[in-house]
N, C-alpha and C positions, 0 to 999 in steps of 0.2 A: 243297764238298769235291771234290777231284780225285784220281785214281788216284796222283798224285805225292805225296799226303799220307796219313799214317796214318789209319786208321779204328778205331773201337772193335771189338774182336774178340769176338763173341758166338757161340760154337760151338753147333751143334745137338746132338741127343742122340747122334749118331754121331761127334761131334768135328769135323765139317766146317764150313767158313765161307768166304765170299768177300767181298771189298771191295765196297761198294755201287756203285762206279763201274767195276767189272770187267765187261766184256760177257760175258754167259752165253748160250751157244747150246744149244738142245735138240738131241738126237741127230737127225741127218738134216739139220739146218740147214747151209747153205753160206754162211759169212761172206763178205762182199764183199771183205774184205782179210785178208791172212794175219796171223798173230800178229806176225811180224817187222815188217810194214808198220804195224800198230797200235802196236807198241812204239815204233817210231821216231816216229810221228805224235804220240804223247802224251809223248814225251821221257823214257822210263824204260829202265833195264836190268833184266833179270830173272835171278834165280838160283833153281834148283830144288833142293829137298832131299827125298830119298826116305827114308821112315820106316825101311825095312829097313836102310839104310846109316847112319841117324842114331841108331838105338836099339840097346841091347845085345840080343843074341839072345833072352834070356829075356823081357825086357819086350815085345819085338816079338811073340813067340809068345803071350804072355798077352793082348795087345791083339787079335791076330788071332783067337784062340779066343773072346774076349769080345765080338767084334763091334763094337768101338768104339775110337776114337782120342782120347778126351777126355784121357787121361793123357799123350799125346805133346805135348811142347813143342818144336816144330821149332827146330833150331839156326840162329841168325842167321849169315849169311855174314860173313866178315872185312871190315872197313872201316866207314866211317861212312854214315849216311843210309838204311839198309835198313829197310823196314817190310813186314809181312806183307800179301799181297794175296789169298791163298787157301790153304785146306787141303782137299783132296779125296781121296776114295777112288777110285782109278782101276783099270783092268784090270790095271795093273802094280803095284798096291798103293798105299797112302796116300802122297801127296806134298804138299809145301808149296811155295808160290811166294812169293819175296821180291822187292821192287822198290825202286829208289831212282832219283831224278831223275838224268838224264845230266848230267854236269858240262859246262858250257860250255867250249869251247876257248879257251885263253888267247891 
């Protein structure tokens, strides 16, 4: 399987998940390539969805107070070919990342 293909989403008890082919860096790691370089190398485009913008205010507050995001189903971007590559709780709140293969130029 490659990051350009969907994977089975099995979220943890906090509602987080990442694609098995997504590089994961520990805090303090310095990746050799930037996200943009990696994205171009593997041939995907990425779209980020912020939970705060994607959920109604009441649902967001309930999830925030409850300490988990299992009930959040991130909205898929418009267009074809998108698949989820990560749902993470960040310093800026929960976010989901969608990817799709870059279309070849005609």
